[in-house]
Backbone as JSON, one array per atom type, in Angstrom:
{
  "sequence": "MKILYTTKATATGGRDGKAETDDGLLSVALAAPKELGGKGGATNPEQLFAAGYSACFLGAMKFVGGRDKIAVPADVTVTAQVGIGPRDDGEGFGIAVDLTVSLPGLDKAAAEDLVARAHKVCPYSHATKGNITVNTAIA",
  "N": [[0.85, -1.18, 0.0], [0.61, 2.15, -0.9], [1.29, 4.9, 0.97], [-0.54, 7.83, 1.24], [-1.1, 9.92, 2.91], [-0.3, 10.91, 6.19], [-0.97, 11.19, 9.63], [-0.64, 12.35, 13.01], [-1.43, 11.8, 16.38], [-1.42, 12.48, 19.84], [-2.11, 11.17, 22.99], [-2.59, 11.97, 26.39], [-2.9, 10.99, 29.75], [-4.93, 9.16, 29.37], [-8.33, 8.14, 29.41], [-9.11, 10.26, 30.93], [-7.83, 12.76, 30.26], [-6.06, 14.38, 27.76], [-6.06, 14.87, 24.18], [-4.24, 15.47, 21.25], [-3.42, 16.61, 17.96], [-0.4, 16.55, 16.01], [-0.16, 18.82, 14.45], [-1.65, 20.67, 15.77], [-4.28, 21.25, 15.11], [-6.35, 19.76, 16.15], [-7.33, 19.53, 19.4], [-8.3, 18.24, 22.27], [-10.01, 17.97, 25.38], [-10.33, 15.11, 27.42], [-12.64, 12.84, 28.88], [-13.87, 10.16, 30.75], [-17.06, 8.76, 30.03], [-20.03, 9.24, 32.04], [-21.57, 6.95, 32.1], [-19.7, 4.97, 32.1], [-18.58, 5.17, 34.52], [-17.14, 7.49, 34.76], [-16.45, 11.07, 35.01], [-17.6, 12.49, 32.96], [-18.57, 15.23, 30.77], [-16.63, 15.97, 28.94], [-15.03, 15.25, 25.79], [-14.93, 11.86, 24.59], [-13.16, 8.8, 23.67], [-14.91, 7.18, 22.14], [-16.71, 8.99, 21.03], [-14.98, 10.42, 19.38], [-14.25, 8.39, 17.6], [-16.76, 7.87, 16.45], [-17.28, 10.31, 15.16], [-15.13, 10.4, 13.34], [-15.57, 8.02, 11.84], [-18.14, 8.47, 10.73], [-17.68, 10.74, 9.1], [-15.68, 9.77, 7.39], [-17.03, 7.65, 6.14], [-19.04, 9.03, 4.78], [-17.43, 10.41, 3.02], [-16.48, 8.23, 1.57], [-18.82, 7.44, 0.29], [-19.22, 9.63, -1.42], [-16.92, 9.38, -2.97], [-17.37, 6.88, -4.24], [-19.76, 7.53, -5.55], [-18.86, 9.5, -7.38], [-17.0, 8.0, -8.84], [-18.58, 5.92, -9.89], [-20.59, 7.2, -11.23], [-22.93, 7.93, -9.78], [-25.42, 9.9, -8.53], [-24.93, 11.63, -5.73], [-26.79, 13.01, -3.19], [-26.57, 16.46, -2.18], [-27.21, 17.05, 0.43], [-26.68, 14.81, 1.96], [-26.3, 12.77, 4.87], [-24.42, 11.13, 7.43], [-24.73, 9.27, 10.28], [-23.0, 8.04, 12.96], [-23.34, 5.7, 15.42], [-21.77, 4.73, 18.23], [-21.18, 2.11, 20.36], [-19.99, 0.87, 23.5], [-18.82, -1.84, 25.44], [-18.41, -4.67, 27.72], [-16.55, -7.37, 26.36], [-17.69, -10.52, 25.07], [-15.9, -12.58, 25.55], [-14.74, -11.93, 27.91], [-12.35, -10.59, 28.07], [-11.8, -7.83, 28.22], [-12.88, -4.8, 26.63], [-15.19, -4.04, 23.96], [-16.34, -2.58, 20.87], [-19.27, -1.54, 19.07], [-20.9, -0.57, 16.06], [-23.39, 1.46, 14.61], [-24.35, 2.64, 11.58], [-26.19, 5.2, 10.26], [-27.64, 6.31, 7.41], [-28.66, 9.09, 5.58], [-30.1, 9.81, 2.6], [-31.52, 11.95, 0.97], [-33.99, 12.06, -1.57], [-32.96, 10.0, -3.07], [-33.83, 6.83, -4.26], [-34.73, 3.93, -2.28], [-33.5, 1.44, -3.02], [-31.36, 2.28, -4.66], [-30.0, 3.81, -2.77], [-29.32, 1.86, -0.84], [-27.59, 0.31, -2.42], [-25.52, 2.16, -2.95], [-24.58, 2.59, -0.32], [-23.67, 0.01, 0.32], [-21.58, -0.25, -1.54], [-19.94, 1.85, -0.71], [-19.24, 0.92, 1.79], [-17.42, -1.01, 1.14], [-15.19, 0.43, 0.26], [-14.53, 2.3, 2.21], [-12.06, 3.26, 4.51], [-12.35, 2.98, 7.33], [-14.4, 1.09, 7.52], [-13.13, -1.03, 6.28], [-11.0, -1.47, 8.06], [-12.33, -2.3, 10.34], [-13.67, -4.55, 9.59], [-14.8, -7.74, 10.25], [-13.9, -7.54, 12.82], [-15.47, -5.99, 14.54], [-18.97, -5.44, 15.13], [-20.73, -3.87, 12.61], [-23.45, -2.18, 11.66], [-25.58, -1.09, 9.04], [-27.97, 1.35, 8.03], [-30.64, 2.81, 6.19], [-31.96, 5.96, 6.46]],
  "CA": [[0.0, 0.0, 0.0], [1.33, 3.42, -0.95], [0.72, 5.85, 1.92], [-0.72, 9.15, 0.64], [-1.22, 10.92, 3.97], [-0.07, 10.42, 7.54], [-1.19, 12.16, 10.69], [-0.2, 11.86, 14.3], [-2.1, 12.37, 17.55], [-0.88, 11.99, 21.1], [-3.01, 11.26, 24.15], [-1.98, 11.89, 27.72], [-3.9, 10.85, 30.81], [-5.95, 8.17, 29.03], [-9.71, 8.61, 29.24], [-9.25, 11.49, 31.69], [-6.65, 13.56, 29.93], [-6.26, 15.19, 26.55], [-5.5, 14.34, 22.95], [-4.02, 16.51, 20.27], [-2.65, 16.25, 16.77], [0.9, 17.21, 15.97], [-0.28, 20.14, 13.81], [-2.41, 21.54, 16.66], [-5.64, 21.52, 14.64], [-7.28, 19.09, 17.05], [-6.87, 19.49, 20.78], [-9.52, 18.02, 23.05], [-9.98, 17.4, 26.73], [-10.97, 13.8, 27.45], [-13.19, 12.37, 30.16], [-14.7, 8.96, 30.63], [-18.48, 9.09, 30.21], [-20.63, 8.85, 33.31], [-22.05, 5.57, 31.98], [-18.56, 4.08, 32.37], [-18.05, 5.51, 35.84], [-16.33, 8.7, 34.71], [-17.1, 12.33, 35.36], [-18.26, 13.07, 31.8], [-18.3, 16.65, 30.58], [-15.61, 16.21, 27.92], [-15.04, 14.27, 24.71], [-14.35, 10.55, 24.89], [-12.68, 8.13, 22.46], [-16.01, 6.67, 21.32], [-17.21, 10.13, 20.26], [-14.0, 10.7, 18.33], [-14.38, 7.32, 16.62], [-18.03, 8.09, 15.76], [-17.11, 11.46, 14.26], [-14.22, 9.99, 12.27], [-16.18, 7.0, 10.99], [-19.23, 9.06, 9.95], [-17.09, 11.61, 8.07], [-14.97, 8.93, 6.43], [-18.02, 6.89, 5.37], [-19.66, 9.97, 3.85], [-16.42, 10.62, 1.98], [-16.46, 7.02, 0.73], [-20.01, 7.49, -0.56], [-18.95, 10.62, -2.46], [-15.93, 8.79, -3.86], [-18.05, 5.86, -5.04], [-20.69, 8.24, -6.42], [-18.1, 10.1, -8.47], [-16.4, 6.93, -9.64], [-19.58, 5.08, -10.54], [-21.63, 8.06, -11.82], [-24.13, 7.9, -8.95], [-25.66, 11.24, -7.99], [-25.06, 11.67, -4.27], [-27.43, 14.28, -2.81], [-25.72, 17.4, -1.46], [-27.56, 17.07, 1.85], [-26.48, 13.49, 2.55], [-25.7, 12.74, 6.21], [-24.13, 9.83, 8.03], [-24.64, 9.31, 11.74], [-22.4, 6.83, 13.52], [-23.6, 5.47, 16.84], [-20.74, 3.8, 18.7], [-21.42, 1.59, 21.69], [-18.87, 0.16, 24.12], [-19.21, -2.72, 26.54], [-17.51, -5.79, 27.93], [-16.58, -8.41, 25.33], [-18.24, -11.8, 25.51], [-14.83, -13.47, 26.0], [-14.29, -11.48, 29.22], [-10.98, -10.08, 27.96], [-11.76, -6.39, 28.02], [-14.03, -4.11, 26.06], [-15.33, -4.0, 22.51], [-17.27, -1.57, 20.39], [-20.18, -1.87, 17.98], [-21.24, 0.66, 15.35], [-24.56, 1.56, 13.75], [-24.27, 3.77, 10.66], [-27.47, 5.57, 9.69], [-27.37, 7.18, 6.26], [-29.8, 9.8, 5.01], [-29.85, 10.18, 1.21], [-32.78, 12.52, 0.48], [-34.2, 12.08, -3.0], [-32.46, 8.77, -3.7], [-34.73, 5.74, -3.88], [-34.16, 3.03, -1.28], [-32.62, 0.45, -3.65], [-30.13, 2.98, -5.05], [-29.32, 4.2, -1.52], [-28.71, 0.65, -0.28], [-26.47, -0.06, -3.28], [-24.44, 3.11, -2.7], [-24.04, 2.32, 1.01], [-22.91, -1.24, 0.23], [-20.34, 0.04, -2.27], [-19.11, 2.7, 0.15], [-18.75, 0.06, 2.87], [-16.26, -1.75, 0.61], [-14.02, 1.29, 0.04], [-14.24, 3.14, 3.39], [-10.97, 2.72, 5.32], [-12.84, 2.57, 8.65], [-15.12, -0.17, 7.33], [-12.13, -2.07, 6.0], [-10.22, -1.74, 9.28], [-13.14, -2.95, 11.36], [-14.3, -5.75, 9.01], [-14.5, -8.98, 10.96], [-13.44, -7.25, 14.18], [-16.57, -5.45, 15.32], [-20.24, -5.4, 14.43], [-21.09, -2.61, 11.99], [-24.73, -2.25, 10.98], [-25.93, 0.09, 8.26], [-29.4, 1.54, 7.81], [-31.01, 3.99, 5.43], [-32.99, 6.73, 7.18]],
  "C": [[0.89, 1.24, 0.0], [0.61, 4.41, -0.04], [0.66, 7.23, 1.27], [-0.78, 10.26, 1.68], [-0.98, 10.23, 5.3], [-0.35, 11.54, 8.52], [-0.75, 11.54, 12.0], [-0.98, 12.57, 15.4], [-1.49, 11.72, 18.79], [-1.91, 12.21, 22.2], [-2.18, 11.19, 25.42], [-3.12, 11.76, 28.73], [-5.01, 9.85, 30.51], [-7.32, 8.79, 28.86], [-9.97, 9.9, 30.03], [-8.01, 12.35, 31.49], [-6.92, 14.47, 28.76], [-5.65, 14.45, 25.37], [-5.34, 15.49, 21.98], [-3.18, 16.01, 19.11], [-1.37, 17.06, 16.74], [0.85, 18.57, 15.29], [-1.1, 21.13, 14.64], [-3.84, 21.82, 16.23], [-6.71, 20.84, 15.48], [-6.63, 19.02, 18.43], [-8.11, 19.39, 21.66], [-9.21, 17.49, 24.44], [-10.76, 16.09, 26.67], [-11.49, 13.5, 28.85], [-14.01, 11.13, 29.89], [-16.16, 9.35, 30.83], [-19.01, 8.6, 31.55], [-21.09, 7.4, 33.29], [-20.95, 4.53, 32.21], [-17.88, 4.41, 33.69], [-17.2, 6.76, 35.87], [-17.12, 9.94, 35.1], [-17.87, 12.94, 34.19], [-17.84, 14.51, 31.6], [-17.21, 16.97, 29.58], [-15.73, 15.08, 26.89], [-14.46, 12.95, 25.2], [-13.97, 9.84, 23.59], [-13.8, 7.6, 21.56], [-16.62, 7.79, 20.47], [-16.27, 10.46, 19.11], [-14.08, 9.65, 17.22], [-15.65, 7.51, 15.79], [-17.91, 9.24, 14.76], [-16.22, 11.09, 13.08], [-14.87, 9.03, 11.3], [-17.28, 7.63, 10.14], [-18.7, 9.95, 8.83], [-16.41, 10.79, 6.99], [-15.97, 8.17, 5.55], [-18.73, 7.8, 4.37], [-18.69, 10.27, 2.7], [-16.34, 9.43, 1.03], [-17.67, 7.0, -0.2], [-19.81, 8.49, -1.7], [-17.93, 10.08, -3.47], [-16.58, 7.78, -4.81], [-19.02, 6.53, -6.02], [-19.98, 8.85, -7.62], [-17.53, 9.05, -9.41], [-17.42, 6.2, -10.49], [-20.75, 5.87, -11.14], [-22.97, 7.94, -11.11], [-24.28, 9.29, -8.33], [-25.9, 11.17, -6.49], [-25.66, 13.01, -3.88], [-26.48, 15.16, -1.99], [-25.98, 17.38, 0.04], [-27.51, 15.69, 2.5], [-25.88, 13.64, 3.95], [-25.43, 11.29, 6.61], [-24.0, 10.04, 9.52], [-24.08, 7.98, 12.2], [-22.72, 6.78, 15.01], [-22.63, 4.39, 17.28], [-21.07, 3.4, 20.13], [-20.2, 0.85, 22.19], [-19.4, -0.68, 25.27], [-18.24, -3.87, 26.67], [-17.68, -6.84, 26.81], [-17.1, -9.71, 25.92], [-17.16, -12.75, 26.03], [-14.25, -13.05, 27.35], [-12.91, -10.86, 29.23], [-10.91, -8.58, 27.7], [-13.03, -5.87, 27.4], [-14.01, -4.18, 24.54], [-16.3, -2.89, 22.15], [-18.14, -2.17, 19.28], [-20.63, -0.55, 17.37], [-22.52, 0.47, 14.55], [-24.39, 2.81, 12.9], [-25.66, 4.0, 10.08], [-27.22, 6.63, 8.63], [-28.67, 7.79, 5.75], [-29.4, 10.28, 3.62], [-31.14, 10.72, 0.6], [-32.85, 12.53, -1.05], [-33.69, 10.85, -3.74], [-33.37, 7.63, -3.29], [-33.98, 4.71, -3.04], [-33.18, 2.02, -1.89], [-31.29, 1.09, -4.06], [-29.32, 3.38, -3.82], [-28.62, 2.99, -0.91], [-27.5, 0.2, -1.09], [-25.27, 0.85, -3.04], [-23.78, 2.84, -1.35], [-23.2, 1.04, 0.99], [-21.58, -1.03, -0.48], [-19.38, 0.87, -1.42], [-18.49, 1.88, 1.28], [-17.51, -0.72, 2.42], [-15.02, -0.88, 0.48], [-13.64, 2.15, 1.25], [-13.12, 2.51, 4.23], [-11.4, 2.27, 6.72], [-13.57, 1.23, 8.54], [-14.15, -1.32, 7.08], [-11.37, -2.45, 7.27], [-11.02, -2.52, 10.31], [-13.76, -4.26, 10.88], [-13.84, -7.01, 9.74], [-14.07, -8.78, 12.4], [-14.56, -6.78, 15.1], [-17.84, -5.53, 14.48], [-20.48, -3.99, 13.91], [-22.38, -2.83, 11.23], [-24.97, -0.97, 10.21], [-27.44, 0.13, 8.07], [-29.59, 2.81, 7.01], [-32.14, 4.69, 6.19], [-34.05, 7.23, 6.24]]
}
């Protein structure tokens, strides 16, 4: 694989610390959510993953649309819901993702086809394939 872009982020303090990119464009305070026994009130890794996955998946849909001559509506949205909980094997925690895609004006069959194609090219989908449950739905 030829690498076209590389970024770097550093976290300190774990779930109750901060994370920032080396270029300074992203700098966030981190706090474990109350549901996991934390204080809440700041961003957590699951939120960052949800934001990254939803943006990346939308980008994959635009890429596929351009490549395959599929008109992707300008007001398309992708919402990623990321859940965390103990793994069934008892060896720590795992995540699960639900992607909800809104493609106003595109019929359901065309929307489902576009989402399936995007799922094949999205780097997040590829990285998580076989590792976590990722469900997709058309809103």
